[in-house]
matplotlib code that plots the C-alpha trace (Angstrom):
import matplotlib.pyplot as plt

x = [156.6, 153.4, 150.8, 147.3, 144.8, 142.1, 143.5, 141.3, 141.9, 141.6, 140.1, 140.5, 136.7, 135.8, 132.2, 130.4, 130.3, 126.8, 127.5, 128.1, 124.8, 122.0, 120.6, 117.0, 115.2, 113.6, 110.2, 110.5, 111.6, 108.7, 106.2, 107.6, 107.4, 103.9, 102.8, 104.3, 102.6, 99.2, 99.6, 100.5, 97.5, 95.2, 96.7, 96.2, 92.6, 91.9, 93.5, 91.5, 88.2, 89.1, 90.0, 86.6, 84.8, 86.6, 86.0, 82.3, 82.1, 83.9, 81.4, 78.5, 79.5, 81.1, 78.1, 78.1, 79.6, 77.1, 74.3, 75.1, 74.9, 71.5, 70.4, 71.2, 69.0, 66.1, 66.5, 66.2, 63.1, 61.5, 62.3, 60.9, 57.7, 57.3, 57.4, 54.8, 51.1, 48.5, 47.4, 51.0, 51.5, 48.3, 49.2, 50.8, 54.2, 53.9, 52.8, 55.8, 58.1, 56.5, 57.0, 60.6, 61.2, 59.5, 61.6, 64.8, 63.8, 63.1, 66.5, 68.1, 66.1, 67.2, 70.8, 69.9, 69.7, 67.0, 66.2, 66.6, 63.4, 64.3, 61.5, 60.1, 62.5, 65.1, 68.5, 71.0, 74.5, 74.9, 72.3, 71.9, 74.2, 72.9, 73.3, 71.0, 69.3, 65.8, 62.7, 59.8, 56.7, 58.8, 60.4, 64.0, 66.6, 64.1, 64.6, 62.5, 63.5, 65.3, 67.9, 69.2, 68.0, 70.3, 70.6, 71.8, 73.2, 72.7, 72.1, 75.4, 75.0, 76.4, 75.2, 73.8, 70.6, 71.4, 68.9, 67.8, 67.2, 64.5, 65.7, 62.4, 61.0, 57.6, 57.5, 54.2, 55.5, 58.6, 56.6, 54.6]
y = [143.3, 145.1, 143.6, 143.2, 145.5, 143.0, 140.2, 138.9, 139.9, 137.3, 138.2, 136.6, 136.1, 132.5, 131.2, 131.4, 127.9, 126.4, 126.4, 130.1, 130.9, 132.0, 128.9, 128.0, 127.9, 124.7, 126.4, 127.5, 124.0, 122.5, 124.8, 124.0, 120.3, 120.6, 122.6, 119.9, 117.2, 118.9, 119.4, 115.8, 114.7, 116.9, 115.7, 112.1, 112.7, 114.2, 111.3, 108.9, 110.6, 110.8, 107.1, 106.2, 108.3, 106.8, 103.3, 104.0, 105.4, 102.4, 100.1, 102.3, 102.2, 98.7, 97.4, 100.2, 98.2, 95.3, 97.8, 99.4, 95.9, 95.4, 98.8, 97.7, 94.6, 96.8, 99.1, 96.1, 94.8, 98.3, 98.3, 94.8, 95.8, 99.0, 96.9, 94.5, 95.0, 95.1, 91.5, 90.2, 92.1, 90.8, 87.2, 85.0, 85.3, 89.1, 89.4, 87.4, 89.7, 92.7, 91.1, 90.4, 94.0, 95.3, 92.9, 94.1, 97.7, 96.9, 95.3, 98.4, 100.6, 98.6, 99.4, 103.1, 103.3, 105.4, 106.1, 109.8, 111.2, 113.6, 113.8, 117.3, 118.7, 121.5, 120.2, 119.9, 118.8, 117.3, 114.7, 114.7, 113.9, 115.6, 113.6, 115.5, 118.8, 118.2, 120.2, 119.3, 120.6, 121.3, 124.6, 125.3, 123.6, 121.0, 117.3, 116.1, 112.4, 109.9, 107.8, 105.9, 106.0, 107.4, 106.4, 107.8, 105.8, 107.4, 110.7, 110.4, 110.1, 106.8, 107.1, 110.3, 110.2, 110.3, 112.7, 114.7, 118.3, 120.5, 123.4, 125.2, 124.8, 123.0, 120.0, 121.1, 124.5, 123.0, 120.6, 123.5]
z = [-89.6, -88.9, -86.6, -88.1, -86.6, -87.4, -85.3, -82.6, -79.1, -76.4, -73.2, -69.9, -69.6, -69.2, -69.4, -66.1, -64.6, -63.9, -60.2, -60.2, -61.8, -59.5, -58.0, -58.6, -55.4, -54.3, -54.2, -57.8, -58.8, -56.9, -58.5, -61.9, -61.3, -59.9, -63.0, -65.3, -63.2, -63.5, -67.2, -67.7, -65.7, -67.7, -70.9, -69.8, -68.8, -72.2, -73.9, -71.8, -72.6, -76.3, -76.3, -74.7, -77.2, -80.2, -78.8, -78.4, -81.9, -83.3, -81.6, -82.7, -86.4, -86.6, -88.5, -91.1, -93.9, -93.4, -93.0, -96.4, -98.0, -96.4, -97.6, -101.2, -100.7, -99.3, -102.3, -104.6, -102.8, -103.2, -106.9, -107.3, -105.5, -107.6, -110.8, -109.6, -110.4, -107.6, -108.2, -107.9, -104.7, -103.2, -104.0, -101.2, -102.9, -103.2, -99.6, -98.6, -100.5, -98.7, -95.3, -96.0, -97.1, -93.9, -91.8, -93.3, -92.7, -89.0, -88.7, -90.0, -87.7, -84.7, -85.7, -85.9, -89.7, -91.3, -94.9, -95.9, -97.2, -100.0, -102.6, -102.8, -100.3, -100.9, -102.2, -99.3, -100.2, -96.7, -97.5, -101.3, -104.2, -107.3, -110.5, -112.8, -113.2, -114.8, -115.6, -113.3, -111.6, -108.4, -107.6, -108.6, -106.3, -105.1, -105.3, -108.2, -108.4, -106.4, -108.2, -105.2, -101.6, -99.0, -95.3, -92.0, -89.1, -85.7, -87.5, -89.5, -93.3, -94.4, -98.0, -99.4, -101.5, -105.2, -106.7, -109.7, -108.9, -110.4, -112.6, -112.0, -115.4, -115.6, -117.8, -119.4, -120.4, -121.9, -124.1, -125.7]

ax = plt.figure().add_subplot(projection="3d")
ax.plot(x, y, z, "-o")
ax.set_aspect("equal")
plt.show()
């Protein structure tokens, strides 16, 4: 019989034992452990700072949901006052409604909530939510009408202003 030329040839080489490898010096091992320790400490410090920031933000914005509910009430007071005629608003009942609306606005301001002023300003998608494109006396891409008020809380938008944006065509020229 012929012997296969493709048969594997065994060698007498055995894997080098761990003990025979070049030993890591104690100084190198110490430096490695020191590096790991410093990285872990830095990582922990970053985690601690991030945790503190997240907790502060959570506390800062904990009242956001309630604030939005109060914003809806303020909006309804504004709509009611806009529908009233001057005699109604000057009556004791009307004055009481105005005082309640002002008091709610002050409560919101104490929590860092401010109404976003948008009418006549250039459309900004960060603060505005465009629902319509309408002809108006305003320049193109300018807020022509406010559909629903928007609010910020500590300079963060919690509800964008829903607006109608001018298409640049004057209402008078369109009627002709």
